[in-house]
N, C-alpha and C positions, 0 to 999 in steps of 0.2 A: 777296421777304417770306416768311418760314419759314412752312410750313403747320402752324397750329395744331392741325389733325384728325388726331390719328395712332390709330393701334390701340390698342385698350384696353390696359392693362399696361405702356405705354412711358414714361407720364408718373407713374405714381405714386409713383416713389423718387427724382424730380428734387427739387432743392433749393427750387425756387419752391413746388410741391405740398406738401413738407412744412412748409414755413413757413405756407402757407393753412390747414393743419389744426392749427397749434398753439393757435388761440385762438378763442373765439366772434367776437371783435373783427377777426382776421384773414380768418374767413368772412365776415363783414358786408361786409369791406372787397371780397373777391372777388365777393361778389353786387353790390355797387355796379359794379364794373368789369366785369361779366359774364363774368368768367374761368372756363375750364373746368377743371375739378380731376378727379383721381381718388383713390377709396377702396376697400376691400375690403367685399365683400357678406359679411353674417355669416349672414343669416337670409332665407328668404322666408317669410312668414307663411301664416295658413289664405286671408287675403284678397289673396294673391299680390302683397302690397307688400313692397319690398326692403328690410331694414335695413341701413346702411352702418356702417363703422366710420368715424368720424371723428378719433378720438384725442381731441379736446377735448370731444366730444359725440356724440349718437347723431344719424344722419342717415336720413330715411326718404324713399323714392321711392314713391310712390301707383303702384298698379297702372296707372292711365291715363297715368302718365308713365314708365314703364319702358322701353318700346320702340315704333319706329314701327311702326304696324299693328295695334296691339294693339286699338284700340277699334272698327276696322271687321271685324276678325277674320281678315284677312289674314296677321295673325302670331299663331302658337299661343302658348298659356301656358307650354309647355316651353321658350320662349325666355326667359323670366323666371326658372324654376326652376333654369335651367342655369347660371345668374351666381353661384350661391351659392359662398363661398370663392373668387372670382375679382374681379379688379378692374372695375369701371364707371366711366365716365365720367358727369359731371354738372355742370351747374350750380346754385346755390344761387338758391331763388326767395322764402324767405322762413324765419322761425321760428315756432314754439310752444311752449307748455309742456306738459310732460308731468305726469300725476296727482300724481308726487312733486315737482314744480316745477322738475324739470330743463327746461335747453334742449334742444329738438329741432329740427335744422335740416332743412328741405323741401326735396327736390332733385328736379330734372327731367333725366333722362337721354334722353326723348324731343326735348327742347328742343336738345340739343346735336345729337342725330343730324339734326334738321330743317335745322339752320345746317350741319352739314358735307355734307350732300346738295346745299343750296344753293349754298353758297360755296366747296365743293371738289368733290365726286362729278359735279356737273353740269358742272363746267367741263373734267372729263378727256375725253381724246380718244384713240383709237387709235395706239397707239407710247408713250404717256407709261409712263415708269417709275415706279413706285410703292412705297412701303413697304408690307408686309401682316404680319399673323400668322395663325400657323395656329392655327386654332379646333378642327376635327375633320375625320377622314378617313373616306372611306367608298371602296367598291373602285372606283368611278367616277372620282373626283376627290378633290382638297383643297378644303376649305372656309378661307376666309381672312378676316380682319378687314381691310378698307381703311381704316377711320377710325371710331373711337367707336363699334364696334360693329356697323356696316354690313357685312355680308356677302359675298362673290362667291366663284364657283368656279373652279376652275383643273381643267380636265378632265385624265384621268390621261396622256393622249397629247400633253398640252401641257406634262407636268413637265420632260421631256427626251428627247431625241434615242433614247438607249437605252431599250428597254421596260422596264418594270418590271410586277409583278403586283400591286402595291398601292402607293398614295402613302407608305406608312409606311416602304418602302425608300430613299425620300429626306428624308421629314422626320418630326418629331415635334411634337406638340402644345403648342402656346405659343410656337414657333420663329418668330423675326423672320426674312422673307425678303424678297426683290426680286420684282415681277411687272410683265407688261407688259400694259397693257391692249388686247386683241385686237379686241373689238368692243363697241358699246353698243346694244341694240334701241330699240324705239320708247316703251318703258316706263320707259326709263333703267335697267334693269340691263345688268351688266358681265359679259363673257367674258374671262378673264384667260389668259395663258399665261405661261411661265417657261424654258422651254427656249432663247429665244433669247438669253439672258442668259449661257450658258453656253459659248459659243465655238464655231467653226466646226469642220470636219472637220481643217483644217489647222492651226489653232490648238492642236486637241488632239492630231493626230496627232504635233505637233513636239516632244513631250514623249517619244517613244519611238522606238526604233533597234532596226532588223533585228538579231538577235543575243541581245538581250535577255531574260532572263526577269523578268518582274514581276508584281504581284497583279492580281487580277481577281475577279469575281462572275460565276458561272454564270447567265445570265438565261431560257436556254432551251436544250431538249435536242430537236433535230430529227431525222428520219430522216437526212439529208444532212450532220448536224454540230451542232456545239455555239456558241451564242452566248455570248460572253465580254464582258462589259463591263470596259473600262478605265478608262473615268471616265464621269461622267453623259451626255455627248455623243459618247461613242468606244466602239465595240464591235467585235470582231473574231469570225471563223469558225474554231473548231478543228475537228480530225478527232475523230469519234467514239472513246468511250473508256468501257469499261464500267463502270458504278456512279456515273458522275456525275450529280447531280440539281441542277434549277434551284433558285436561293438558296444553293447553296453557295460558298464562297470557295474560289480557286484561286491556284495559281501556274502562267504560261504562258509559254512561248517565242515569242517574234515571230519569224517565218519571212520575213515580207516585209509591206510597206506599198505600196498600190496607189492613188495618189491621183486617176488618170482613173478608177477604179471606186468609189472610196472604200471600200476593202476592207483588211481586213487579216488576214494567214493566219496562225493560231496553231497550237501545240501545247500540251494540258494535261499539264503534268508532275506535278499533284497538284489534287485537288478534297478539301474537308473542311468540315465542319459549324464554323461560329464565329459569336459573338454580338458582332461589330464595331459600334460605333455609327456611322451614317451620318455622314462629314464634312460640314461645313459647304460650302454651296455656294461656286464660286469665280466670282466673275461677273467677264465679260471686258470689259462695257461700263459706264463710269462717267457717262455724260451722262444726263440725265432723260427722254432722248425718243430713239428709234429708228424712223427712215422704213421703211428697208428692211433685212433680215438674209438674207444667203445663206449656207447652212451647205457648199453644194458649191465645191470647189476650181473655178477658171477652167478647167482642164484636163478636168473631170469630163466624161463622157457625160451625165449625168443631172443636171439642175438642180432644186436644192432650195432654196426660200428663202420667207420671208415678208413681204409688202408691207402695210404699216402705212397710210402716207399714199397713199389713192386719190382722184382726182378725182371 
């Protein structure tokens, strides 16, 4: 069965959603069927009620129906204000009349989140691969919407094997990505990871050969050398070169690949500033669950792996 609880923004332009917003009668039908819809928030009024563009009429999400946790204070009002000019998920709960006689659709986003938590989020287990939408980024990680505005964190060290200084080195706000459930705590909160979807050392190293000069990004400059990322899950070490700074793009010559040590020896040919847009992630796993992921080659002296299914 297809999961109906998608990250907000994935439903708004679908033909089914557009049809439901064409008329008041179509909205009434959607209410009867309990269908989840999406619309763009236009205003957060002084009472922190959300006004939603439905096309055929105005929609209102009362403050108490905007988000889980708003009633008991565990969610702050910034979670409401920040939805302005963004898509929101909702179900139609009823209709009323405005002072000018116009139809107003009463909506609930919290009810959709309750359903999403009960029927989707609570069924997730470590190793499940899910869709997520990037909502905002901090220096310590990337927050993503896993369904109907319910957010989880991907810590920065779980985004890729190659180290980055900030999640914006990988992602952009609003981007749809894949993530893996790494852990679920006793309160039902998720920790997510991303690097396991980007391939092993061997899978990434197979794209390169000694003697090639290829593109890379300087990730750190250390006393003993320069770490240059070739792909998000693969970096090599180059000899020091004066004037090279973290964040610069580079052209690098590949001297050798050493699988048993998971090392790549490089020479920096040139390093320069550039504002290239990070490419879309290339995912190596197409299933919806992963039990164990091993990054290191079988011949490696060091084992690097993630075990999701534990007894």
